N, C-alpha and C positions, 0 to 999 in steps of 0.2 A: 423034576429030575432031568427032563430032557434039556432044559435050559442050562442046568449045571454041567451036564455032559457036553453040550455044545460049546459052552464057555471054556471048559477045560481043554477040549479038542482044539479050539481056536488058539489058546495060549501055547499049547504044545507045538502046534504047527508054526506059529510065529517064532517061537524060540528056536525051533529046528531050522528055520530058514536063516536066522541071524548067525548061528554058530558056524556054518561052513564059510560064510562070507567073511567073518572076522578071522577065522583060522587061515584063510587063503591070502590075506593081505601081506604084502612084503614090507619089511621094515626099511627105514631110510638107509641104515648101514648095509643091509643086504642089496638094496637097489644100487647104492654107490659102488659096492664091490662088483656087482654084475656089469655095470656100465664101464667101470675102470678096466675090467678084464676084456670087455669087447673092444674098447678103444686101443688097448695095448696089443691085442691080436690083430686088429685092422691095420695099425701103423707099424707093427713089428717093433714095438718099443721095449727097450731094456732100461728100466728105471732104477736099477740097483745102485747106481752111482749117486743118486739123490738122497739127501739126509732127511728131508721132511716132505710130507704129503698132506694136502688138504683137498677136500671136495665138498661142494655145496650145490644145492638145487635152487633154481630161481625160475620164476614165471614172469613173462612179459605181457600177459593178457591173452595172447593167441596160443602160445605153446610154452612148454617148460623145457629147460635145458640144465645140464650139469656143468659146473665149472670145476675142472680138475687142475691142480697146481702142485708142481714138484719144485723143490729148491735145494741148493747146497750151501755150505758155509762160504764158498767162494763166489757167491752171488750169481751163480748160474740158475736160470729159471726156465721152466717149461710149463706153459699154460695152454690147456685145451678145453674147448667147449664142445659138448656133444649132446645130442638128443637122447631120450630115454632108451632108444633101441641101439645106441652106440654109434650112430652116424655123426662123424666129426663135422662141426660147423665153423670152428676156428682153431688155429694152431699158431702158437707164438713161442719161439725159442729165444731167450735172452741170455747173452753171454756177458761176462764181466768186461767192463771198459778197461782197456790197457792203453797207456800213453807211452810214446817213444821219448826217450830223453834227448835224442839228437835234434829235435826241433824240426826235422824235415818230414815231409809227407812220404809215406811208403810208395815205392814205384816198382813196376814189374821189371825184371832183368831184361836186357836187350835180347830181342829175338824170341821172347816168350810171351804168349798171349793168354789171357785168362780164359779158362774153359767154363762153359755153363755147368750147373750142378748135376745135370743128368738129362735124359730124354724128356721132352715136354710131355706133360700129362701123367708122368709116373706117380707123383704124389697124389694127384687128383684121382687117378684110377684106384690107387690103394686105399685112399681115405673114403671114397664114396662107393666103390665097388663098380663092377662093370654094369652097364645099362642104366646107371643113375645119372651119368654126366650129361 
């Protein structure tokens, strides 16, 4: 009788430990949505102009990362790789190639200089957060 009771108690305990662990697991779609929202918030992205979205998880042996990819019918592409906590590790914006029919290379008008895209470190600070750089 004691053996039967011990065996039953052991099985109930083992099953009780397995249920919370399986219920707490996050699905791939939930993890993708969580990471995508974290990346969009970190970079202040508005992806409404894109027609298609794809996301996938990959592992390189040391750590895993998410590849997030947006595209439009006009061949504009946005590709971002991020860690599971939303830290951006790569960012690539591809715009469609346009060619001029004139055959000349574009030049800046006289007296006008190209301006840098913004203060140095702005993208880095926003993508990695303060204190990580």
